[in-house]
C-alpha positions as CSV (number, residue, x, y, z in Angstrom):
1,M,-132.4,24.8,-29.0
2,K,-130.3,23.0,-31.8
3,V,-130.1,24.9,-34.4
4,T,-128.1,23.9,-38.3
5,S,-128.7,25.3,-41.4
6,S,-129.8,24.1,-44.1
7,V,-125.9,24.9,-46.6
8,T,-124.7,22.7,-43.9
9,A,-127.4,19.3,-44.8
10,V,-126.4,20.7,-48.9
11,A,-123.1,20.3,-47.7
12,L,-123.2,17.0,-46.2
13,F,-124.6,15.0,-48.9
14,A,-122.8,16.2,-51.6
15,A,-120.3,14.7,-48.8
16,S,-121.9,11.4,-48.9
17,I,-122.3,11.3,-52.2
18,S,-118.9,11.3,-53.0
19,A,-116.6,9.0,-50.4
20,L,-115.2,7.8,-53.8
21,A,-114.3,11.1,-56.0
22,D,-111.6,13.5,-54.7
23,N,-112.2,17.3,-53.7
24,N,-114.6,15.7,-51.3
25,V,-116.1,18.8,-49.1
26,T,-117.7,19.3,-45.7
27,L,-118.7,22.7,-44.3
28,V,-120.8,21.7,-41.2
29,F,-121.6,25.2,-39.3
30,Q,-124.1,24.8,-36.2
31,E,-125.3,28.0,-33.5
32,G,-126.3,27.5,-30.8
33,T,-126.1,25.7,-27.5
34,G,-125.4,21.3,-26.5
35,N,-124.5,20.9,-31.0
36,S,-122.5,17.9,-31.3
37,A,-121.1,17.3,-35.4
38,T,-118.9,14.9,-36.5
39,S,-117.0,14.5,-39.9
40,D,-115.8,11.1,-41.8
41,Q,-112.9,11.2,-44.3
42,S,-111.3,7.9,-44.9
43,D,-110.9,5.7,-48.2
44,G,-107.6,5.4,-50.0
45,T,-109.3,7.1,-52.9
46,V,-109.7,10.1,-51.6
47,H,-107.5,13.4,-51.9
48,N,-108.3,16.6,-51.8
49,N,-110.5,16.9,-48.7
50,L,-111.6,19.5,-46.8
51,I,-113.1,19.4,-43.1
52,V,-114.8,22.8,-42.2
53,Q,-116.4,22.7,-38.6
54,T,-118.0,26.2,-37.6
55,Q,-119.9,26.1,-33.6
56,I,-121.0,29.0,-32.1
57,G,-122.6,28.3,-28.7
58,D,-122.0,26.5,-25.6
59,F,-121.2,23.0,-24.8
60,N,-120.0,22.3,-28.6
61,D,-118.4,18.8,-29.2
62,S,-116.4,18.8,-33.5
63,D,-114.7,16.1,-34.6
64,A,-113.2,15.2,-37.6
65,T,-111.6,12.8,-39.5
66,Q,-109.8,11.6,-42.2
67,T,-107.4,8.1,-42.8
68,T,-106.3,5.3,-44.5
69,G,-104.1,6.7,-47.3
70,T,-106.2,9.5,-48.0
71,S,-103.7,12.8,-49.7
72,E,-103.3,16.5,-49.2
73,S,-106.2,16.6,-46.6
74,T,-107.4,19.5,-44.9
75,I,-109.0,19.8,-40.9
76,E,-110.5,23.2,-40.1
77,L,-112.4,23.0,-36.9
78,V,-113.9,26.9,-35.5
79,Q,-115.1,27.4,-31.7
80,T,-117.0,30.1,-30.6
81,G,-117.9,30.0,-26.3
82,N,-117.0,27.9,-23.8
83,L,-116.7,24.0,-22.9
84,N,-116.0,23.0,-26.1
85,Q,-114.5,19.9,-27.2
86,A,-112.7,19.0,-30.2
87,S,-110.5,16.2,-31.8
88,A,-108.9,15.8,-34.7
89,V,-107.5,12.4,-36.7
90,Q,-105.2,12.6,-40.1
91,Q,-103.5,9.0,-40.5
92,N,-102.6,5.6,-41.8
93,A,-100.4,6.7,-44.4
94,T,-101.6,10.1,-45.4
95,Q,-99.4,12.7,-46.6
96,L,-99.8,16.2,-47.0
97,T,-102.1,16.7,-44.3
98,T,-102.9,19.8,-42.5
99,S,-104.6,20.1,-38.9
100,S,-105.8,24.2,-38.5
101,L,-107.6,24.9,-34.8
102,S,-109.0,27.9,-33.1
103,Q,-111.2,28.2,-29.4
104,N,-112.7,31.0,-28.2
105,G,-113.2,30.3,-23.9
106,S,-112.9,29.6,-21.5
107,D,-112.6,25.8,-20.5
108,N,-111.6,24.4,-24.3
109,T,-110.2,21.0,-25.6
110,A,-107.8,20.0,-28.4
111,T,-107.3,16.8,-29.0
112,L,-104.9,16.3,-32.7
113,L,-103.9,12.8,-33.6
114,Q,-101.1,12.2,-36.5
115,D,-100.4,8.7,-37.1
116,D,-98.1,7.4,-40.4
117,A,-98.0,10.5,-42.2
118,Q,-95.8,12.7,-44.2
119,F,-95.5,16.6,-44.4
120,S,-98.5,16.8,-41.8
121,A,-98.9,19.6,-39.9
122,F,-100.8,21.7,-37.4
123,T,-101.7,25.3,-35.8
124,G,-103.8,25.9,-32.5
125,T,-105.1,28.1,-30.9
126,Q,-107.2,29.3,-27.5
127,A,-108.1,32.5,-26.4
128,G,-109.9,31.9,-22.7
129,D,-108.9,29.8,-19.3
130,L,-108.3,27.0,-18.3
131,N,-107.5,25.4,-21.8
132,D,-106.2,22.2,-23.2
133,I,-104.6,21.0,-26.6
134,Q,-103.2,17.6,-26.4
135,V,-100.9,16.8,-30.0
136,R,-99.4,14.3,-31.1
137,Q,-97.4,13.3,-34.2
138,Q,-95.7,9.0,-34.4
139,E,-94.6,6.8,-36.2
140,D,-93.4,7.0,-39.3
141,V,-94.3,11.3,-39.9
142,T,-92.1,12.6,-41.5
143,S,-91.6,17.0,-42.2
144,T,-94.1,17.8,-39.1
145,T,-94.8,20.9,-38.0
146,L,-96.5,22.3,-34.5
147,V,-97.2,25.7,-34.0
148,A,-100.1,26.4,-31.0
149,S,-100.7,29.4,-28.8
150,Q,-102.9,30.9,-25.9
151,Q,-103.9,33.7,-24.1
152,G,-105.4,33.1,-20.5
153,M,-104.1,31.1,-17.1
154,S,-104.5,27.7,-16.1
155,N,-103.6,26.8,-19.4
156,T,-102.3,23.3,-20.5
157,L,-100.6,22.4,-23.5
158,V,-98.1,19.3,-24.5
159,L,-97.3,17.8,-28.5
160,D,-95.9,14.8,-28.4
161,Q,-93.5,13.3,-31.4
162,R,-91.6,10.6,-31.0
163,I,-91.0,6.9,-32.7
164,R,-89.5,7.4,-36.1
165,V,-90.3,11.5,-36.4
166,D,-88.4,12.6,-39.6
167,S,-87.6,16.3,-39.3
168,T,-89.7,17.6,-36.3
169,S,-90.7,21.4,-35.6
170,A,-92.1,22.4,-32.3
171,M,-93.7,25.7,-31.6
172,F,-95.8,27.7,-29.2
173,T,-95.8,30.2,-27.3
174,Q,-98.2,31.1,-24.1
175,V,-99.6,34.7,-22.5
176,G,-101.1,34.5,-19.3
177,D,-100.2,33.5,-14.8
178,S,-99.6,29.3,-13.6
179,N,-99.9,27.6,-17.6
180,F,-98.7,24.7,-17.7
181,A,-96.7,23.5,-21.4
182,N,-94.9,20.3,-22.4
183,I,-93.3,19.7,-25.7
184,D,-91.5,16.3,-26.0
185,Q,-89.4,14.8,-28.6
186,D,-88.0,11.3,-28.4
187,R,-87.9,7.3,-29.7
188,D,-85.3,7.5,-33.2
189,V,-86.3,11.3,-34.5
190,T,-84.1,13.2,-36.0
191,F,-83.0,17.0,-36.8
192,T,-85.8,17.7,-34.0
193,F,-86.4,21.5,-33.1
194,A,-88.5,22.9,-30.3
195,M,-89.2,26.8,-29.7
196,A,-91.6,27.7,-26.8
197,S,-91.9,31.3,-24.5
198,Q,-94.1,32.2,-21.8
199,T,-95.5,35.4,-21.0
200,G,-96.9,36.1,-17.0
201,S,-95.4,34.4,-13.8
202,S,-95.9,30.8,-12.1
203,N,-96.2,29.3,-15.3
204,F,-94.0,25.7,-16.4
205,L,-92.3,25.1,-19.6
206,D,-90.5,21.6,-19.9
207,I,-88.9,19.8,-23.5
208,E,-87.8,17.0,-23.3
209,Q,-85.7,15.3,-26.6
210,D,-84.2,12.8,-26.4
211,E,-84.0,8.9,-27.1
212,V,-82.1,7.4,-30.2
213,T,-82.6,11.0,-31.5
214,T,-80.8,12.5,-32.9
215,T,-79.0,16.7,-33.9
216,S,-81.6,18.2,-31.4
217,T,-82.6,22.1,-30.8
218,A,-84.2,23.2,-27.8
219,I,-85.0,27.1,-26.8
220,I,-87.0,28.5,-23.6
221,T,-87.9,32.0,-23.4
222,Q,-89.5,33.4,-20.2
223,I,-90.6,36.8,-19.5
224,G,-92.1,36.5,-15.5
225,D,-91.3,35.5,-12.7
226,S,-91.0,32.2,-10.5
227,N,-91.3,30.8,-13.4
228,T,-89.3,27.2,-15.3
229,G,-88.0,26.4,-17.5
230,R,-86.7,22.4,-17.2
231,I,-84.2,21.1,-20.8
232,E,-83.6,17.6,-21.4
233,Q,-81.9,15.7,-24.0
234,E,-80.1,12.5,-22.9
235,T,-80.1,9.1,-23.7
236,D,-78.1,8.6,-27.1
237,V,-78.4,12.0,-27.8
238,S,-75.9,13.3,-31.2
239,A,-75.6,17.3,-31.2
240,A,-78.2,19.1,-28.7
241,T,-78.2,22.2,-27.9
242,G,-80.0,23.7,-25.0
243,I,-80.9,27.3,-24.7
244,V,-82.6,29.3,-21.8
245,T,-83.9,32.8,-21.1
246,Q,-85.3,34.5,-18.4
247,I,-86.5,37.8,-17.5
248,G,-87.5,38.1,-14.4
249,D,-87.2,37.3,-10.5
250,N,-87.0,33.6,-8.3
251,N,-87.3,32.6,-12.0
252,I,-85.1,28.3,-12.5
253,A,-83.5,27.6,-15.5
254,N,-82.4,23.7,-15.3
255,V,-80.6,22.2,-18.7
256,D,-79.3,18.0,-18.4
257,Q,-77.7,17.2,-21.3
258,E,-76.1,12.6,-21.0
259,N,-74.8,10.3,-23.5
260,I,-74.7,12.6,-26.0
261,T,-72.2,13.3,-28.0
262,S,-71.6,17.2,-28.5
263,S,-73.6,19.4,-26.6
264,S,-73.8,23.7,-26.6
265,G,-76.0,24.7,-23.4
266,E,-76.4,28.4,-22.9
267,V,-78.9,30.0,-19.8
268,M,-79.4,34.5,-19.7
269,Q,-80.9,35.6,-16.7
270,T,-82.4,38.8,-15.7
271,G,-83.5,39.7,-12.4
272,S,-83.3,38.9,-9.2
273,S,-83.0,35.5,-7.3
274,N,-83.6,33.2,-9.9
275,T,-81.1,29.8,-10.4
276,V,-79.2,28.2,-12.6
277,N,-78.8,24.7,-13.0
278,L,-77.4,23.4,-15.8
279,D,-75.4,19.9,-16.2
280,Q,-73.6,17.5,-19.4
281,G,-72.4,14.8,-18.9
282,N,-73.1,14.0,-15.9
283,E,-74.5,10.3,-16.2
284,N,-72.7,9.0,-19.1
285,I,-71.0,6.2,-19.8
286,A,-68.6,4.6,-21.8
287,A,-69.9,3.5,-24.9
288,I,-70.8,7.4,-25.7
289,E,-68.5,10.0,-24.8
290,L,-69.5,13.0,-24.2
291,I,-66.6,13.9,-26.7
292,S,-67.3,18.7,-26.5
293,C,-69.7,20.1,-24.3
294,T,-69.6,24.1,-24.2
295,T,-71.8,26.6,-22.0
296,L,-72.9,29.9,-21.8
297,V,-73.9,31.4,-18.9
298,I,-74.9,35.4,-18.2
299,Q,-76.7,36.4,-15.4
300,D,-77.6,40.3,-14.4
301,G,-79.2,40.9,-10.7
302,S,-78.7,39.9,-6.8
303,N,-79.2,37.2,-5.2
304,N,-78.9,34.5,-8.2
305,T,-76.9,31.3,-7.6
306,A,-75.6,28.9,-11.0
307,Q,-74.2,25.6,-10.5
308,I,-73.4,24.3,-13.5
309,D,-72.0,20.2,-13.9
310,Q,-69.5,19.7,-17.0
311,G,-68.5,15.8,-16.9
312,Q,-67.6,12.9,-14.4
313,D,-64.7,10.0,-14.7
314,G,-63.9,8.8,-18.3
315,S,-67.2,10.7,-19.9
316,L,-66.1,14.1,-21.4
317,L,-62.8,15.0,-23.8
318,T,-63.5,19.1,-23.7
319,S,-65.1,21.1,-22.6
320,S,-65.3,25.1,-22.6
321,L,-67.1,28.3,-19.8
322,I,-67.9,30.7,-19.9
323,L,-70.1,32.3,-16.6
324,N,-71.2,36.1,-15.7
325,Q,-72.3,36.7,-13.6
326,F,-73.3,41.1,-12.4
327,G,-74.6,42.1,-9.3
328,D,-74.8,41.4,-5.6
329,S,-74.5,37.8,-3.9
330,N,-74.3,36.1,-6.3
331,S,-73.0,32.6,-5.8
332,S,-71.5,29.8,-8.3
333,Q,-70.2,27.0,-8.5
334,I,-68.5,25.0,-11.1
335,N,-67.5,21.2,-11.3
336,Q,-65.7,20.7,-14.8
337,H,-64.4,16.4,-14.5
338,S,-62.3,14.1,-16.7
339,G,-61.5,16.8,-19.1
340,I,-58.3,16.2,-21.9
341,S,-58.9,20.6,-22.3
342,S,-61.2,21.7,-20.6
343,S,-61.9,25.4,-20.1
344,I,-63.3,28.1,-17.3
345,L,-63.3,31.4,-18.0
346,A,-65.7,33.2,-14.8
347,T,-66.2,36.8,-14.1
348,Q,-68.8,38.9,-11.3
349,N,-69.3,41.8,-11.5
350,G,-70.2,43.4,-8.0
351,T,-69.8,43.2,-3.9
352,S,-70.8,40.3,-1.9
353,N,-69.6,37.4,-5.0
354,T,-69.2,33.6,-4.0
355,Q,-67.5,31.9,-6.3
356,T,-66.0,27.9,-6.0
357,I,-64.0,26.2,-9.4
358,S,-62.6,22.8,-9.5
359,Q,-61.5,21.1,-12.8
360,V,-60.1,17.5,-12.5
361,G,-58.5,16.5,-15.2
362,S,-55.7,17.2,-16.6
363,G,-54.4,20.5,-19.4
364,E,-57.3,22.7,-17.4
365,I,-57.6,26.5,-17.9
366,A,-59.0,29.1,-15.5
367,L,-60.0,32.4,-15.6
368,T,-61.6,34.0,-13.2
369,T,-62.3,37.8,-12.6
370,Q,-64.1,39.6,-9.5
371,T,-64.1,42.9,-9.8
372,G,-65.6,44.9,-6.1
373,T,-65.9,44.1,-2.8
374,G,-66.4,41.2,-0.3
375,N,-65.9,39.0,-3.2
376,V,-64.9,35.2,-2.6
377,G,-63.9,32.8,-4.9
378,N,-61.8,29.7,-4.9
379,T,-60.0,27.2,-7.2
380,F,-58.7,23.6,-7.6
381,Q,-57.2,21.8,-9.9
């Protein structure tokens, strides 16, 4: 059964006769099963456009397009039901574009493309299981913002900002178990900021900022057990900051900062049997030396592991590291190579902890403290 209100028909007719005027409005309301709605506002002389499509029911499909020089345009898509699909396209020299999406149900799919768009923004919300959000902002995009949230299990969220993108920010939240999220900001991207959080267990979160990226910041927060958080900042990146916070057990944090001018890495874990892997400058080449890197790692719990590598031969100028482990049966492996000035401040408080420090270069300083019984520490300079 397909029901379309008379208000919808009037709105669609009004939009069609004003295709070459400003302030175009398309309103679509559908209630029923197996519905489909498509709206297209594409013209260089059209401005202040608005598309609002609401669907209540199952097996719905909603598509909206604003392209070819339109400005100050907005797309709003709302779907309530199961097995819904929604897509929004804003591209080809559009300005001041905004897209918002809300889906309530399971097995929903949302796709957004903002291409060659200035001052563009996207907000998406999905509630339910097995949902998917795919957002791409690319090619000559300025001042872009992505905000997305998913609540449920086995959801997927992929956000891409790439190819001549300036002043980008991406923020998302997932609540539930077995969720996957990825933010990719790369290829001539300036002033990138990514912040993501997951609450639940067995989640995976990945942030990549690479390939000619200036001033990049990535922040990950995960609350729950058996989660994995990964930050990759590499390949001609200037001034990179990576921060991972994990609360729970059996979590893994990976921070990889390579071929960048300066980097800062912070990892904080609370719980047991957690693992930290942090690499800074191990893949640097002579043409892109890591001038300075700073690292802060804090682990509070038992059976935790920290593996930290800073630099390789000829790749690192200065480095500093602070490591604090509180609990029992923790282990740490720290390597600093080829630093003119490198420093390590490592503290372990508990029993049966092990620590190994290796420094290669000149002007090294290593201060280690172990409090408790049955601890083992080795320092090589």
